[in-house]
C-alpha positions, 0 to 999 in steps of 0.5 A: 464491601466499601464503595469505590470513590470515582472522584478525581484524586486531590493531587490530580486536581491540583495539577490540572485545576479547572480554569475559570475563563475569567482568570485565563490569560489571553494565551490560554484562551486562544489555546482552549479555542484551538483545542475546541476547534480540533475537537469539532474537526475530530468529530467530523473526521470520525463521521466521515471515516465511519461513513466511508467504511460503510460504503466500502463494505457495500462496495465489497458486496458488489465485488463479490459478484462474479468477476474472474479469478482475480483479487479485489485489489484495484491499483489503477483506482487507488492510483487515480484517487491518490493522485487526485488527493495529492493534487489538492493537498498542500505541497508540504502535506503530501507525505502525510496525506499519502500516508493517512490515505493508505491507511483509510484505504486499508481499513476500507479493504478490511471491510471487504475481508482482511488483506493477507500479505506474505513478505519474503526478503532474506536480506534486510527483511525489516525494510521489506516488511516496512515497505509492505506495511506502509503500502497496505496499512495496519489493517492488513495481516502481514507476515514473513515467510521463509521462501519465495516459493511459499510467498508465490504459491500463497499469491497464486492460490488467490489467498492474498498478495506477495512482496518479494525482494529482488536483486539478491542472487535469487531468480524467482522473478523468471518464473513470473513468465513460466510458472506464475503466469497468473500473477502480475506485478503491481507495485514496487518498493524502494528508497526515496522513490528510486528503483525498487528493491522488492515487488508486490505480486498478486492475481490482479485483473490486467485492466486494473494494473496501475499506469506507469512503467511496465515490468518485463522479464525477457531474454537479453539485456536491458538496453532497450527495444530499439523503438525509443522506449527507455528501460531500467535493468533491476536484476539479471540471471542466466541471460534473463533480465528483469526490467522496467520500461516506459513502453506502453504497448505491452500487455501481460503474456505477450512476447516481450513477457510483461508481468505487470506495472509500477505506478 
């Protein structure tokens, strides 16, 4: 058997010759130095990322202690940390920082057990799926399902979380008060930071809900409660209204029908 030549082929050597520093132009020297600096930063990033993953695994073990019937997700903690990161980031880097941080958190959560996400969106499913992927990261196992009930059952049984489209001639959200009272809305996905077109729900510990507009399901319209709190209607069905409110006195299960919060 002939030995395999592991040397770099001559034609590749001709295309990418090793450069003698003495023969490099000032521009080539500057570029080489920048690349060395990037390599050093990459090494530091890798070391810090792996340290973070190790700590996340330890945190996951602490979460395994008896804590009730809720998922391990802490949207309030995520909101606080992301807000702190964005305050320190340069404004032009905010979108990149947010996206990178979501991925880092997603892989950390995966060390505690892969997050399962089911998405239901009969209209424009790609947008809902992409919103879920952006929110939960590449580490999450995200799958499309055929019915809202399938996604809600999955979340209510504690297998993971569900992302469901709203305002599409389906009143699944009415059941958040009646049939799915163990679930809370904890995020919303829309275009350009506007009104959400899909909601994320799961068995979230109420104190762990993010700070922000409350999601309410109530009888009647969306004009407000007379107390000065603003309200934004998202969908209506047979006298029921799904809305957002900036009222801060609501809690899950009260007469108003608060079913979560969107940061």
